[in-house]
PLY file of the C-alpha trace (Angstrom):
ply
format ascii 1.0
element vertex 218
property float x
property float y
property float z
element edge 217
property int vertex1
property int vertex2
end_header
85.43 -44.49 -19.82
87.59 -43.09 -22.61
88.16 -46.60 -23.94
84.46 -47.43 -23.72
83.58 -44.23 -25.58
86.11 -44.97 -28.31
84.52 -48.41 -28.71
81.11 -46.79 -29.14
79.88 -48.23 -25.84
79.43 -45.06 -23.79
78.11 -41.53 -24.17
77.51 -39.57 -20.99
78.97 -37.61 -18.11
81.05 -38.86 -15.20
81.52 -37.50 -11.72
83.86 -39.08 -9.17
83.80 -37.96 -5.54
85.77 -38.80 -2.44
84.32 -37.88 0.94
81.61 -35.79 -0.72
84.13 -33.73 -2.72
84.18 -34.01 -6.50
87.65 -34.93 -7.77
86.83 -35.64 -11.42
84.24 -34.46 -13.92
84.17 -35.23 -17.61
81.69 -35.73 -20.44
81.96 -38.05 -23.45
80.24 -38.11 -26.82
76.86 -36.83 -27.91
73.78 -36.15 -25.80
71.52 -36.27 -28.87
72.48 -38.25 -31.96
69.89 -36.43 -34.07
71.01 -32.86 -33.35
74.61 -33.92 -32.55
74.50 -31.94 -29.32
77.61 -32.72 -27.31
77.49 -34.15 -23.79
78.78 -31.75 -21.15
79.16 -32.18 -17.37
75.97 -30.14 -16.95
73.82 -32.07 -19.45
70.64 -33.30 -17.77
70.11 -37.05 -18.11
67.07 -39.21 -17.47
67.55 -41.22 -14.29
64.90 -43.72 -15.45
63.62 -46.00 -12.68
65.38 -44.03 -9.94
62.42 -41.69 -10.53
60.28 -44.24 -8.71
61.87 -43.18 -5.42
60.34 -39.75 -5.87
56.95 -41.26 -6.67
57.10 -43.38 -3.52
58.12 -40.31 -1.51
55.15 -38.35 -2.86
52.77 -41.13 -1.79
54.42 -41.32 1.64
54.00 -37.56 2.10
50.29 -37.85 1.35
50.03 -40.80 3.74
51.75 -38.79 6.46
49.08 -36.10 5.94
46.35 -38.76 6.25
45.20 -38.12 2.70
45.83 -41.72 1.68
46.33 -45.03 3.47
48.77 -47.65 2.22
46.05 -50.30 2.46
43.44 -48.27 0.60
42.12 -50.06 -2.49
43.45 -48.54 -5.70
39.88 -48.43 -7.03
39.07 -45.83 -4.37
41.09 -43.36 -6.42
40.86 -44.96 -9.87
37.30 -46.38 -9.92
37.34 -46.87 -13.68
39.69 -49.84 -13.36
38.06 -53.23 -14.13
36.82 -55.63 -11.46
40.13 -57.52 -11.36
41.67 -54.51 -9.58
39.37 -54.73 -6.54
41.96 -56.49 -4.37
44.88 -54.20 -5.26
46.05 -51.70 -2.63
48.42 -48.72 -2.66
50.91 -50.91 -0.80
50.77 -53.50 -3.59
51.65 -50.85 -6.18
54.53 -49.51 -4.08
56.03 -52.96 -3.54
55.48 -54.36 -7.06
53.13 -57.04 -5.76
49.89 -55.88 -7.42
49.94 -58.48 -10.19
49.58 -55.72 -12.78
51.81 -56.49 -15.79
54.68 -54.22 -16.79
54.13 -51.98 -19.81
56.18 -54.22 -22.08
54.01 -57.21 -21.15
50.99 -55.09 -22.06
52.55 -54.36 -25.46
52.59 -50.59 -24.92
56.23 -49.91 -23.98
56.95 -46.65 -25.79
58.96 -43.51 -24.98
55.88 -41.37 -25.67
53.57 -43.44 -23.47
51.21 -41.42 -21.27
49.44 -42.36 -18.05
46.08 -41.99 -19.83
47.14 -44.58 -22.42
48.25 -46.93 -19.65
44.90 -46.57 -17.90
43.01 -47.11 -21.16
44.97 -50.31 -21.81
44.35 -51.61 -18.28
40.63 -50.95 -18.70
40.64 -53.31 -21.68
42.24 -56.16 -19.69
40.03 -58.88 -18.24
42.32 -60.41 -15.61
45.74 -60.33 -13.92
48.61 -62.82 -14.43
48.79 -63.27 -10.64
46.63 -62.29 -7.69
47.51 -59.16 -5.67
50.07 -59.91 -2.96
50.84 -63.36 -4.38
54.23 -62.63 -5.94
56.76 -59.91 -6.70
56.40 -58.68 -10.28
58.30 -55.53 -11.26
55.79 -53.15 -12.78
56.37 -49.71 -14.26
52.62 -49.73 -14.88
51.95 -49.76 -11.14
54.07 -46.66 -10.59
52.32 -44.88 -13.44
49.07 -45.54 -11.56
50.65 -44.11 -8.40
51.47 -40.85 -10.20
47.85 -40.66 -11.31
46.72 -41.24 -7.72
49.02 -38.46 -6.47
47.48 -36.11 -9.03
43.92 -37.00 -8.08
44.52 -36.65 -4.34
46.55 -33.45 -4.52
44.62 -31.80 -7.34
47.93 -30.93 -9.00
49.87 -32.13 -11.99
52.42 -34.65 -10.83
55.37 -32.53 -11.97
53.96 -29.52 -10.10
53.55 -31.58 -6.91
57.16 -32.78 -7.11
58.51 -29.31 -7.81
56.59 -27.59 -5.01
56.78 -30.29 -2.34
60.13 -32.00 -2.97
62.49 -30.40 -5.49
62.26 -26.73 -4.46
62.33 -27.37 -0.67
65.45 -29.51 -1.14
67.13 -26.99 -3.43
67.27 -29.46 -6.31
67.52 -26.77 -8.99
69.15 -29.10 -11.52
66.40 -31.72 -11.35
63.04 -31.69 -13.08
60.22 -34.00 -14.12
59.45 -34.17 -17.83
55.98 -35.33 -18.84
55.53 -34.22 -22.43
56.74 -34.73 -25.99
58.52 -33.68 -28.16
61.58 -33.38 -25.97
61.67 -29.75 -24.65
64.99 -29.81 -22.85
67.73 -28.19 -24.89
70.38 -29.17 -22.36
69.14 -32.73 -21.80
70.27 -36.05 -23.19
68.00 -38.14 -25.41
68.56 -41.86 -24.87
68.97 -44.18 -27.85
69.39 -47.92 -28.16
72.09 -49.74 -30.12
70.13 -49.19 -33.33
69.96 -45.41 -32.92
66.28 -45.43 -31.98
65.04 -43.31 -29.09
64.83 -45.64 -26.11
61.96 -46.00 -23.71
62.15 -45.28 -20.01
60.19 -45.92 -16.85
60.75 -42.55 -15.26
60.62 -38.92 -16.31
63.09 -37.42 -13.86
66.02 -35.52 -15.35
69.10 -34.69 -13.32
72.44 -33.05 -14.03
74.86 -35.41 -12.29
77.95 -33.26 -12.48
76.75 -30.06 -10.80
75.78 -29.16 -7.28
76.60 -30.92 -4.03
77.61 -34.54 -4.47
75.00 -36.93 -3.14
72.53 -34.16 -2.26
69.85 -35.47 -4.58
69.57 -38.99 -3.20
0 1
1 2
2 3
3 4
4 5
5 6
6 7
7 8
8 9
9 10
10 11
11 12
12 13
13 14
14 15
15 16
16 17
17 18
18 19
19 20
20 21
21 22
22 23
23 24
24 25
25 26
26 27
27 28
28 29
29 30
30 31
31 32
32 33
33 34
34 35
35 36
36 37
37 38
38 39
39 40
40 41
41 42
42 43
43 44
44 45
45 46
46 47
47 48
48 49
49 50
50 51
51 52
52 53
53 54
54 55
55 56
56 57
57 58
58 59
59 60
60 61
61 62
62 63
63 64
64 65
65 66
66 67
67 68
68 69
69 70
70 71
71 72
72 73
73 74
74 75
75 76
76 77
77 78
78 79
79 80
80 81
81 82
82 83
83 84
84 85
85 86
86 87
87 88
88 89
89 90
90 91
91 92
92 93
93 94
94 95
95 96
96 97
97 98
98 99
99 100
100 101
101 102
102 103
103 104
104 105
105 106
106 107
107 108
108 109
109 110
110 111
111 112
112 113
113 114
114 115
115 116
116 117
117 118
118 119
119 120
120 121
121 122
122 123
123 124
124 125
125 126
126 127
127 128
128 129
129 130
130 131
131 132
132 133
133 134
134 135
135 136
136 137
137 138
138 139
139 140
140 141
141 142
142 143
143 144
144 145
145 146
146 147
147 148
148 149
149 150
150 151
151 152
152 153
153 154
154 155
155 156
156 157
157 158
158 159
159 160
160 161
161 162
162 163
163 164
164 165
165 166
166 167
167 168
168 169
169 170
170 171
171 172
172 173
173 174
174 175
175 176
176 177
177 178
178 179
179 180
180 181
181 182
182 183
183 184
184 185
185 186
186 187
187 188
188 189
189 190
190 191
191 192
192 193
193 194
194 195
195 196
196 197
197 198
198 199
199 200
200 201
201 202
202 203
203 204
204 205
205 206
206 207
207 208
208 209
209 210
210 211
211 212
212 213
213 214
214 215
215 216
216 217
């Protein structure tokens, strides 16, 4: 990792564990190229699409409480979606088989993208590239719709639901969900691409990898 950092190919924190016991922790480079904040072993980092596991868990908790069924039509909870969404179910969204394009295919892939903007874009679409259940098509858009469904069923902001129902009960004090902009986390990393531009991400979960019990967050 030292060599990769010296080549300009890695900035981040590393934790190595054997049998659940951490044997090595170290941080490399900057967490924010704009403020030049240094990476430390406790810097929170966005775990991107691993966030989807928490979204799926939230839906499964609501299903276990009989507040939602996996085969419910998505339009039951988001009725403002166009007619093309009539055949899409919660299960389709969870398994990436809804036919709904990813955000980059919709031309709206942006680090400041909100669920409301995603919904507005989908409302302007007239059809799907493929029918629901016809093929696997990885879709961040589908999981954004799931977070909206969780909010509408629970009556809570998504981040509040996660904190109260998942993070606090599991003692995940170093994990949080970020759903706003500008970036409010002084101790968090801001991802950039090879051109120094803030990169986009599919998930808003931030986790400090190098603190706490190893493996306790997965």
